[in-house]
N, C-alpha and C positions, 0 to 999 in steps of 0.2 A: 558506529556503523560506517562502513565504507560503501560507496555506491556500487562498487564491484560486486557486492553481495546480491545485487539485483539480478545478476546473471544466473542465479540459481532459481529464479522464479519462472514458472511456466508462462506461456503466452497469455493464458487467461488470467493468471495472477497479476501479470503486468497490467492488463486492462483494468482489473479491479483496483490495483495500486494507484494507477493514474486518476481514477475517479475518486478514490479516497482523498488523495492529495488536493483534488479540486473542491473538496468539502461535501461531496455527495454522501447521503445516508444509504444504508443498506437497501431500503425499498427503492430508492432512485437508481441505484446501481443495478439491482435485479431487473427493473423495468428496461433500463437502457441496454442491458446485455441479453435480455430475453432468457433469464434464468431465475430460479426461485431465490427467495431471501435466505433460505437455509443453505443453499449452495454458495451464496455470497458470504455468509458467516463462515462456512468451511474454508473458502479461499482466504478470507481475512485471517483466520487462525493460522493457516499455513504461511501467509506472508509475515505475520508477527513472529512466528517461530524462526523462519529463515533469516529475517532481518535482525532478530534479537531484541525485539521490543515487546511490551506487555499489552499495548492497546493502540487504538487509532490516534489518540492525542500524542502519545509518545512517538509514534511513527511520523506524524506530521512535523513535530518538533525536531526530530532527528534529521529529517530531510532538509528542513530549513537551516539547521546548523551546518550540515554538509555543504549546502549551496553557498552559505555565507563564507565558510572556510575556503571554498574553491574560488570565490570572487576575490577574497583578500590575498590569497597566495598567488 
């Protein structure tokens, strides 16, 4: 994944993405953004598809790898 792929996320997806990266669970994200858990799950699915990962763990791992790569380069 290249971080440029994040440009394809909507504003709300970026908000959800940031909270996922902080380790928040769907219930916490829903509460913080004043949306339902079902809506959070919908946004998560869109994020995973757009970024090219299968789940939250893979998303976090991929972001960490990209950050490490950018620090080293």
